[in-house]
C-alpha positions as CSV (number, residue, x, y, z in Angstrom):
1,X,-112.2,-24.7,21.2
2,X,-113.0,-21.7,19.0
3,X,-110.9,-21.0,15.9
4,X,-110.3,-17.2,15.5
5,X,-108.4,-17.5,12.3
6,X,-104.9,-18.0,14.0
7,X,-104.9,-14.4,15.4
8,X,-103.8,-13.4,18.9
9,X,-106.4,-11.0,20.4
10,X,-109.6,-13.0,20.3
11,X,-111.5,-11.4,17.4
12,X,-111.5,-12.8,13.9
13,X,-110.9,-10.7,10.8
14,X,-114.1,-9.0,9.8
15,X,-114.2,-7.4,6.4
16,X,-115.9,-7.4,3.2
17,X,-114.4,-7.6,-0.4
18,X,-115.6,-4.0,-0.9
19,X,-113.4,-3.0,1.9
20,X,-110.4,-4.7,0.5
21,X,-111.1,-3.2,-3.1
22,X,-111.4,0.3,-1.4
23,X,-108.0,-0.1,0.5
24,X,-106.3,-1.3,-2.7
25,X,-107.8,1.5,-4.7
26,X,-106.4,4.1,-2.3
27,X,-103.2,2.3,-2.1
28,X,-102.7,2.6,-5.9
29,X,-102.7,6.4,-5.3
30,X,-100.4,6.1,-2.3
31,X,-102.9,8.2,-0.1
32,X,-103.5,5.9,3.0
33,X,-103.5,7.5,6.5
34,X,-101.5,5.6,8.9
35,X,-104.5,5.0,11.1
36,X,-106.4,3.4,8.1
37,X,-103.4,1.4,7.3
38,X,-103.1,-0.1,10.8
39,X,-106.9,-0.8,10.8
40,X,-106.6,-2.5,7.4
41,X,-103.7,-4.7,8.7
42,X,-105.8,-5.8,11.5
43,X,-109.1,-6.4,9.8
44,X,-108.6,-7.2,6.0
45,X,-108.5,-10.7,4.7
46,X,-105.1,-11.3,2.8
47,X,-106.8,-13.5,0.3
48,X,-109.3,-10.6,-0.5
49,X,-106.4,-8.2,-0.8
50,X,-104.5,-10.4,-3.2
51,X,-107.7,-10.8,-5.3
52,X,-108.4,-7.1,-5.1
53,X,-105.0,-6.2,-6.2
54,X,-104.9,-8.5,-9.2
55,X,-108.4,-6.9,-10.2
56,X,-107.1,-3.4,-9.7
57,X,-104.1,-4.2,-11.7
58,X,-106.0,-5.7,-14.6
59,X,-108.4,-2.6,-14.6
60,X,-105.3,-0.2,-14.6
61,X,-103.7,-2.3,-17.6
62,X,-107.0,-2.2,-19.5
63,X,-107.4,1.6,-19.1
64,X,-103.8,2.2,-20.3
65,X,-104.5,0.0,-23.3
66,X,-107.6,1.9,-24.1
67,X,-105.8,5.3,-23.7
68,X,-103.0,4.2,-26.0
69,X,-105.4,2.9,-28.6
70,X,-107.3,6.2,-28.4
71,X,-104.2,8.2,-28.9
72,X,-102.6,6.0,-31.7
73,X,-105.8,5.1,-33.6
């Protein structure tokens, strides 16, 4: 028996962490095409997406802190 990650359709999810980072980056701006969104939903690993979102949020907060320090200081 071959385990395909619990998906119906026969093919396992195939994506890299870089693809997840790219999807999260564009999602922060809200500029995703519906076709890309559907492809991401079929291919991206949910754990990669969670990690990429946390990294993206940390970078965003870090940039905000740097901007505030530059303006105030």
